[in-house]
N, C-alpha and C positions, 0 to 999 in steps of 0.2 A: 387549885392547878390538875389540870387532866394529864392522865399519863396515857401511855399508848400501851394497849395488848397485845399487840401483835410481836410474835418473834423475831426477834434479831435475824437477818440474814446470815450464812455462813459463808465466810471467806471462799471466794472460787478459786479450785482448784485443775490443775491441768495447765496446757499451754496458754499462751498470752492471746488474747483476741486479735491482735494485730497477726500475731503467725496465723491462725485460721483464716482471717481475710485473705492475707497473701495468697495460701492454697487454694482457696475459694477461686481468688482471680487468676491464676496461674492455670488451675485446670480448667476454667472457661477460656482461656485463650486458646489452651491445646484443643478443647471441644471445637472450638471457631474455627481454626485450621483445619481440623480433621472433617467437617463438614465442607470447607471449601474442596480442598483437595478431592474428594469424594464426589463434590456437585461438576467440577472440572472432569473427572474420570466420566461420570455417567455422560455429560454433554458430548466427550469425545467418542464415547460408543454410539449415542442416538445418531451424531453426525455424520460419524466415519470417520476413517484415516485421512481421506483426501481434504477435510475442513480444515485441519491445522496445517495441510502443508500447500494448500493452492493461494493464490493471490486474490484478493477480494473483486467482486465483478460490479459490474455497474447495472443500474436497470434498465438500460436500453439494450439496441443490438450492437455487438460488439464489430467494430469496423477492423479489418486488416487490411494492409496495404503492401 
């Protein structure tokens, strides 16, 4: 019968893996939120302040009566 010569793995120490995965998930969500807020801010800077307060325009000439 053959026996294994590989050393046994030591018991894992430190925080449980579910805690580490939760930390990674939460920080990922915070990072996505950070990106969305900054993308919105950059778009408002590029479009100007009137872009967020004006009414939508149509593609044709406006008709006023």
